Each structure stands twice: as C-alpha cells, then as structure tokens.
N, C-alpha and C positions, 0 to 999 in steps of 0.2 A: 304783524301783531306785536303787542307790547313786549318789551324786553324781558320783564320778569316772568312771562310765560315760558321762557326758554331756560329757566334756571333749575328745572327739575323739581319744582315745588309741588304741593299737593294738587294743584289745579293743572291737569295735563292738557296737551294739545288735542287729545281725543275728545275731551269734554268741550273744548272751545268749539270744535267743528259741529258739535251737537246743539250748541246754543242757537236760539232764534236770532235773526238779523237784528231785531230790536234790542235784545239783551247784549249782543256784541257792541252795539253802538253806545249803550249805557255804560258798559264796562270801559270802553275806550274813552268815554268822557269823564268818568269818575276816578279811575285809578291814578292817572298822572298827577292829580292834586291831592294824593294821600297825605302829604305833609301838612295840608291845611285841615286835616281831621285828626283823629286820635288813634287810628289803626293803620299799620303799614300796608302797602298795596298787596303784598303776597298773602297777608292775613285777612284781607277784605273778602276774598273769594273762598267759596266752599261748595260742597256737594251735599244734598239731602235727598232722601226718598220722600217725595211729596205726599205719598200715601200715608206716611207716618206723622205728618203735621196735623196736630189737633187744632180745630177752630172752635171757639166758643163766642156766642153773641150775648150781650147783656153784661152790665157791670157786676151784678151779684154772681152770675155764672163765672165771670173772670176771677172774682175773689175765691170762689170755691175751687177753681183750678189751681190757683196759686197755693192755697192752703193744702190741698191734696198733694201737690208735688213737694212741698216743704216737708210734709210728714214722711215722704219716702227718701229724704236726703240721707246720704251716707257719710260725706266728708266736709263739703264746703258749700256755702250759700252766699251769693253776692246779690245785693239789692240796691238799685238806684231808685230814689223816690223824689218827685218834685213836691208833693204834698203828703205829709204823714201826720194824720190826726190820731193821737193815741187813744181817744175815747171811742173810735169807730169799731164796729164789730169785727171787721177784717183784721185789725191790729190785735184785738183780743184773741181771735182765732189763730193768728200766726203765733202769738205767745203760747197758747195752749198746745199747738202742734209741736213747737220746740220743746216744751216741757215733757211731752210724751216720748221724745226720742231718748233712748237709753244709752246710745253710744256717743262718742265724742264727735261733735260737729262744730266747725268754725263758721261764724256768721259775720259778714261784713255788710254793714248798713250805711249807705251814703245818702244823706238827706240834704236837699236844697232848703235853705231857710232864709226867709225874707227879713232883713233888718228893718228898722223903723221906716226909713224913707221908701224902701221898696214895698212895704205893706200899704203905704198910701197909694203908690202907683198901681199896684196889682189889684188891690181890694178896696181902695178908698177908705181905709181905716182912719177913724178920727183920733183914736187913742192907741196907737200901735205900742206893742210891748217888745222888749228885748227877747230874742229867741233863746231857748235852752235846749241842751242836747244830751243830758245825762239819761241813763236807761229809764229811770222812773218817769221823767218828763216825756219820754217817747213810748211809754206803756210796755216796756220790756224789762222791768226790774224783777229781781228774785228768780231768775232763770236757774236751772240746775247747773251744777259745776261742770258737767260734761258739755255744756253749750258755751262756747267761747265767743262772746259778743264783742265786736269792735265797731265803734260808731265814728263815722266821718261826716263832716258838714261842709256845705258851701254856703256861708253866710254872706249876704251882699246887700248893699244899699243901692246898687245900680239896677238897671233893667235887665242885665245879663244874668241868666239863671242856668242851672243844670236841670233841664226839662225832661231828661231821659227817664224812662220807666222800665228798663230791662232788668230781668232777673235771671241769674245764672245758677244752676243747681247741678253740681257734679258733671259738668260737660253738656248739659241740656239747657235749653233757653226758653223763657217765656217773654214774649214781647207784647206790650199792651200800651194803650194810651191812658189807662185808668190811673187816677190818683187814689191814694188811700184816704178817702174823705167821706163824710156823712152825706154829702150831696149826691152820691152815687146810689143811694138806697131809696126804695119806695117806688110807687107807680109813676112818679114824675122825676125820678132821679136821672142824673146824667147817663146817657146811653153810651156804652163802650163795648169793647171786645178784646179778645186775646188770641194769640197763637202760641202753641207749645211746639217747639222745633227741636227734635232730638239730634245731637251731633252737629254736623255741618257748620253752623254759625258760631259754635262754642268758642273757638279761639278768638275770633274777632270781638265777640261780646266781652270775653274775659279781659282782653287787653284794652278795650275801651274803658272798662271799669277801672282797671289799674291806672290808666292815664289820669282819670278823674280823681281817683283816690289819692294819687301822689300830689294832686293840686289842692287837696282839702284845706280848709281854713283853720282847722283845729289840730294841725300836725303835732303841736306840742303835747297833746294828750298821750299819744303813743308814737313816738318818733320812728321806731324801727319796724313797726307792724305794716305788713303789706301782703296781699294775697299771693299765693304761689300757684302757678298753673300746674295742675296735676295730670295733664294729658287727657286725651279723649279717645274714644273708639276709632280705630283706623278708618280712614276714608275709603279703604277698599270695599267696605261693606255697602257703601253707597254707589260705587262705581259699577252699576249694572243697568239693565234696560229701564229701571224705574227711577234712576237718579236724575236730578236736575241741578242746574247751577243756582247758587244764591250769592248775592253781593251785599255785604254789610257796609252801609255808607253813614258817615258821621260828619259833624262839623265841630267847631270849638267855640267856647265862650268869647264874645267880643264886647268890649265895654263901649265902643264908639257908637253914638246914636246914628241910626240910618237916616233920620229925618230931622232937619232943623229949618228954621225960616230961610227960605231961598236956597235950600240945599237938600239934595237927596242922593244918598250913596248908591252906586250900582250894586247889583247882586254880587256878593262875594264869591270867588272861585273856591269851591271846596267839594269833596265827594258827594255830599248830600244834595247841594244845590245843582251841581252838574248832572247828577242822575235824574233829577226832576226835569231839568231843561232838555236833556237828551231824550227822555221818554216822550215828552210832548213833541219835540222836533221831529222824531222819526215815527210817530204814531201814524197809522194809515186810515183808520175809520172810526174808532170809538174810544172815548175816554170817560171813565166813571170816577167821580171824586166824592168822597164824604169827608168833611173837615169842619172843625169848629169855626175857624176864621181864615179868610183869604183876602189879602190886599196887596200882595207883591206885584208891582207893575210889570216885572219881567214875566211872571207866570201868566198874568192877564193878557199881555200882548202875545205870548206864545200860544195861548188857547185861541185867541182871535185869529191868528195866522193859520192855525190848524183848521179852524172852521171855514175861513174865507178861501184859502188857497188849496185845501185838500178835500173840501166838502166834508170835513169831519163832523162828528156828532159828540157833543159834550153833555153829560148828565152830572149835575152839581147839586149836592145835598149839604145844607148848612143849617145852623140854628138862627132863628130870627132874633135879632137884638143881642146875641151873645157877646159879651165883653165890649159892648158899645162904649161904655164909659172910658175904657182905655184906648180902644181902636180908633175912636173918633179923633184922638189927638196924635195917633201914631200909625198913619197909613191909610185909615179909612175903615168905615163899618162894612159889614157884609152887604148891606143894601147899596151903599155907594159903589162898592166894587162890582156888584151885579149890573148896576146901571151903566157903569163905565164900560164893562165888557160888552154889553149889548150895543152901546154907542159905537163900538169899533167894528161891528159886524155889517157886512153888506146886506142890503135890503132883502135879497133873495136867500140869505143864509140865517135870518133871524130864528127860524124854527129849528135850526140845528142845535140851538142851546136850550136845554130844559133845566130849570132851576126849581128846587123845592125846599120849603122850610120843613125841617124835621118835625114829625108829628106821629104819635103812636096809633091814633084812632082814625079810621078812614071816614072823616067827615070834613066839613069846610071851615071849621073854627079851631083856632089855636087857643088852648086853655089860658086862663089868666096868668098862671105860672108858666113862663116861657120854657119850652122843652129844649133840651140841649143834646145835640149830637156831639159826642166827645171823641169818637173814633176817627183815626187818621188813616184813610184808605184811598188808594188809587189803583185802578186796573186799566190796562192799555191794550186795546185790540183783542181782548179775551185771551191774552198770552202771558203778560207780565203783570205781577202785583207788586206794588210798593206799599209797605205797611210799617207803622212805627209810632214815634212820638211827635212828629213834626207837623205843626200847622203850616199854612201857606201864606203867612203874614210876615211883616217886617221883623217882628220880635223873634220868631223862630228861625227865619232864614238869615238874619243879620246878626243877632245877638246871643241867642240861647244855644246851649249844647243839646243837640238832637241826634237821634239815631233812627235809621230805617233799614228794613231788609227788602231787597229786590229778589223776587222769586220768579223763575222763568219756566213755566210749565202750563200748558193750555188746560189740562184737566184740573189742575189745582186752581187755576184762575177761575174756571167756571164754578168750581165748588165754593170758592171764596165769595164770588158774586152772588151765588144762590143762597148762601148761608148768612152773609154779612150785609149785603147791599140791597138786593131786590126786595126783601120783606119790609124793610123800613122805607125804602124809596117809594114803594107802592102806596103806603098809607100816609105819606107826607103830602104837604099842600103846595100845589103849583104857585109859583111867584109871578105876579103880574109885572112884567118888565117894562120900565119906562126908559127908552134909549136917550138918556140925557147925560151929559158929561158932568158928573157931580163929584168925582174923586180927584181933587186938585193935585194930589201927590202923584197920580198916574199920568197926568197930562204931559 
C-alpha cells in the first residue's frame, strides 16, 4: 500500500482494509499525483459518518442550505465561487445572514472573474466590461464591524478558470455545482444539488482554498491576509462502524490549450483526472453520470471499454445544447460526444448505453427554453459516489481548477442515487443515438 499510509496519519490501516476494492484502486491512482493538485496526499483522505451527510436536490434548496449554515457560523467562512452575481437573491440572503451574526466571524470570499476576452469565450459577450471586486460591487457592502470580509479574485483573460464551488464553515463543508446566479431560479432554472459534509473532508477543502487564495490576482489589496486552519473535530468520532472513507481530489489551473489545429493534448495526470479514470477502469457493472458537458476523449474511450469488454451499463444524463457555442470549438458538443461514444460500441452492446436529455416533466417534448442539468454526479456500481464541481469536458479536465469528493459507502451511494439521480433521470427524454463518428477531436 502507499507509503504515506504508514506514517501514522489520520487515515489508518484499519480503515484501508474496510475500503471497497474500487475505492482502493481510486486511492492508489489519485494520491501519487497529489503534487499535480492543490492538496497533499495525506490531507486528501478522510473519514466521515455517511449518515450525517445531508443531500439536497435543486438549486434553490442548495441556496437555502448554504444560507442556513452561514447563519450558524461561529468563527470562519471560506467561499470559492465561479459566478457571483450580486443582484441574485442568494447573495442578498447571504449578506442578511452575515448581518444577523452578533459575534466576530472572518469571511474569505474567492471569486473567479472573467476579464474581457474570457467573457467573449465563455458567454459570447459583445461589449464585455472590466470586472470589479469591491464589496459594493459584490453585494456585500455595509456589513457590521464584527464581520471581517476579505475578497480575493482570480481575474483571467484565458480559458483557465477557478471553477470550484466549495464552502468551508468552521470545519464543515458544503460541496455544490451551483453558481451564485439568477439562471438557477424559477421553474426552468439550472438544476443543481449540494452535499453538506461534517468533519471528514474539512482539512482538504481548507488547504485547497488556501492554495487558491495564495494565488489570487489581487494580492496587493491585502498582502498578509490568509485563512488560518482552526482545527476540526477529532477523526476518532468517525472511526466506528458507520464511518467510511472519503477522498478529496483536485486539479490546478492550466493555461495551455488542450486543443489546437492538428493537436490534442493527452489527459493530464492529476488526482481528479486519475480518480475518474480509475473509477471507470475498475467498475464492474453500472455507471450513472449526470453532467452538463462531456467531451473528453479519454473518458469516452474508457466508457466504451467498460461497455464492450465488461458488459457494463452506462446511464448518462446531460443537457441538450448546453454550452454548444463554446464546446463546438473546444472538444465537441454533447450530441457529438454521444454519437462518437455510440460509434465505439459493439453492435450487441448498443443497448448498454442509455442517454437522456434533462427534462423536468415526463413527456416527449423539450421546452423552447433548453433545460440545464448543472449537477456533476457519478456513481459506480452502487458503491462509490464522485461529486463536485467538475464537468467531463476539456475545459474542466485540462484547464480549470476543479474539486470532487469520492465517497465509499453503498448505503450512501444508494441514498444519493435515489435522491439526486433517479427522480430526474426518469422524467428526462431518451436520446435517439446515431452511431456516426462526428466528434473529430475524439478520433
């Protein structure tokens, strides 16, 4: 087993022996590349009581969970946000929650901000504006004196972003794919979810935040300010019959384009990518995926190998046409990826792949306004869940900073499938698959 397991760290040999075979293979694949992420190998691993993990489905329910936990904050709050729209109700609710706190709380907010060229790439903006990051521009002005707010930014003109959305509150963690944006509201809002994880993953999430905070582009605003880890509840409380292993996997921002004319970069070696590839490689019978975008050639080929050579079944849920403007030029659209994956399957394995376009109502028509599944979820063999911020496209796996948690517990996996996956998969619309090779980047 890996050397750091023998160093007397919080993750003991007793817990390793309790891990599933699949989890052990994921750990073995992910931890040796820790230096390609943001968290050291020994901090990537933790223990949680899976019964204490709270799961919420829906973007507005996610916002309610975040605001509720912020209201209970005692000392320190760390927030990473890819999109932070100050006029949205959730930002107003966060500000009100902070104003209601009577004791001193330190808040670190790290926001990704697109500079002008990046606004054109991500959103097709015709008249992009220079981003601002003062408290008033972020909707957090006039906070009471007991709330110490520190703002960090990652401003960039490249495609490489800080796409993470983790929140750390006094040693507990909320992981979500949700941005703080207006598009998440209403009956046709982006669909997302969240998990509240007490203890366990706290150290990894904290040090990921600190690594990204130390790389912020506005360091000159507050040179010496950095969050300080205040400790967490002893892992002894999780080391019981209910405890299970969790692995926090990350990658780092990379400026280099993964795709250029006549060139495609291989999938980078890092904890997050290696965890995905190991999960698929060692899966035995069933993989369920919900993701906004998928076009990574390595992921597509791994799924095809799983279906063809192990008679595996893949259930894939995505949004029709989501991000097509961008993905068409950087890896391929969801439709082209589906077509290519199908073209790789043996004729007698075609039915092992079920793909659906996300849809909230159980009928056969997609509304004029395209519905978006924004949750990033994978379950493997009903045993392991991978959940976090990462898409399965070139932008996430090659360029952006992403974080996922890997949870190894069959009961929890079943609960997550039943609460997060099956209800929306069942109402979504089956995709008619045309087995034609249309994704040139995958060839």
